[in-house]
N, C-alpha and C positions, 0 to 999 in steps of 0.2 A: 151552729153545729148540726150535724145531721146524724141521728142514730139509726143504725140497721141492726136488725136481729134476723138470723137465719136459725130456725129451731126445727127439731124433729121430735115428735112424741113417739115413744116406744109402742110396739104392739099394733093391733089391728082391731077393727070393729068398735063396740060401743065404749070400751075402756080408752081406746086411743082418741075416740072422739071427744070423751070427757076431758082428757088431757089437752086436746087442742082448745076446747073452749076455755079452760082455766089458763092456758098459755095466752090466749087473745086477751083475757082479762088482765094478766099479769103485766102485759106490756102496755095496755091502755092507761093503766094508772101512772105510767111513766111520762106521759105526754106533756111537754113544756118543761120538763125538769132537766137541769144541766148536770148531768151525771156522766162519769167515766164508764167504760165498759165493764169493768169489774163490779161497779156499784149497780149497774143494769142487772147483771146477772145475779148478784146477791139479793136484789129487790124481787126479782123474779122468782128465785129460789123460795123466799119466804112464802109467797102466795101458793106456789106449787106444792111445798111441804105441807101446808095446812089443808090442801084440798085434794091431793092425789094419794091413791094407795101407794106404798112404797115400791111395789113391782112395776110401777108405770112411770119411770123417770122420764125427763126430757133432756135431749142433748141441744146444745146452742152455741152459737158464736155471736158476740156482740161487737159491733164496729161503731166508733164514733169518728166521723169525718169532720176535721177542722178546715173549711175552705180558706181561712185567712192564713193558716200556716202552712196548708197543703199536706197536712200530717193526717194519718188514720191511726187511731188507737184500737187495739184488739184485745180480747179476752175470750177464752173458750170455756165450753162445759160439755166436752165429750164428741163434737163433731170433728170430721177430718180437718187437718191443718189447712189454713188459707194459704193460696199462693198468689205471687205477683209475676205478670208476664210483662217484661220490659220491651222497649222499642226495637232492640236487637233480636228479640225472640227468646231471650233468656228466661227461664223459669226457676223461681226459688219459692220453696215451701216456708213458711213461718210458724213458728211454736204458737199455738193457741189452745192449750190443753188445760183442763181442769175437772173437777168432779161434776157428774151429770146433776142437773137440777131436780129438786124434790125429794131427794135421799136423806138428807139431814136437815135439822132445823137451823136458823140463822146463827146461833151461837157457835155451831160446828162448821159451817160452810165458809170455805175460802175459795174465792174464784181463781181460775188460773192466772198465771203470771200475765200482766199487761205487756204487750208488745207494741212499739211505736214504729210506725213506717213513714217515710218520706216519699210519697209516689212522684216519680219523675214524670215530666210531660209525656202524654200518650201512653203511658204504663197502666195496666189494669190489675186490680186486686180481685180475685175470684173467692167467694165464699160459697160453699156448698154442702148439701146434706150427704150422708152416706149412701143414699139412694143412687148416687152417681158412681162413687168409687167401689161399691160392693155389688154391682150388678154381675151376675153370675152366668157363664154359658154352660153348654152341655157337657164340657169336660171337667166342670166344677172349678173352673179358673175365674176368679174376680177380675173385673175391669181394671182395678187397681191404679196406683200412682204412675206405673210405667205406661200404660195404655192412655191414660189421662194425658200425660206429657206428650206422648206421640201425637195424639189427636190434636192438641193445642198447636204443636208445631205444624202439623198438615194443615190446620185452619188459619195459618198466618195470613194476614191480609183482610180477614172477615173481621167485621166489628159489630158492636151492639147487639141488637136482637138477632142478627143473622148469624153471629158466631155463637150466641147461646144456645140458639134452636139447633144449629148444626151439631154443637157438641153433646146436647142432650140426645139428639137422634143417634149419634154413634154409640153412646152408652146403651141406649135402648136396643139398638140393632145388635149389640155385643150379647146382650143378656137373653135369656129364655123367655118366651112370651108369658109363661106362668109366674116368672120372677118380676113382679111389678111393685117395687117400694116406690114411695113417693120420691120424686126427684126435684131438688131445688138448687138452682145455680144463680147467683147474684154477681154482676160484674159492676166495679166502681172504677172507672177510667178518668184519669186527670187530663183535661182537655183546656189548654190555655187560649 
């Protein structure tokens, strides 16, 4: 199995850098362990709760890809909902919500409900940070899910890195130059 984590430390500057360093440590200790996405988030929460001030929580989505079964299991902790783009161009958002990491100790933390997806051949799962969906223009309008879906439709036929770069470029072009949140987009495509 392959574990994938997309995470975003809140804030900026030194405090966000501290959150990022602890985030890296919280994922490094998971290497080689066979955990589900909820267990991954719970383990990360424990490390982050012990090391971060409460005002610097971390948002994350954990995915576990099971190549043998072609399934992807997801759990979330505050990032936007992942979406699947199918071969016909259909786009479907999937629930992966839960409490941000680092806010409460392990005895009180419950990861978001696990979602299991069966990716069809040539379908893609997109995991992304709020830097994509919350990019804001001069009219105070956010890029949002509607523009994201439209841009994915417009980019039909693009694949891999070309697709990801074009999508990120569109979100950045939509937003103001002074609005520069970190932007992470990960695509998992089933290719047989």
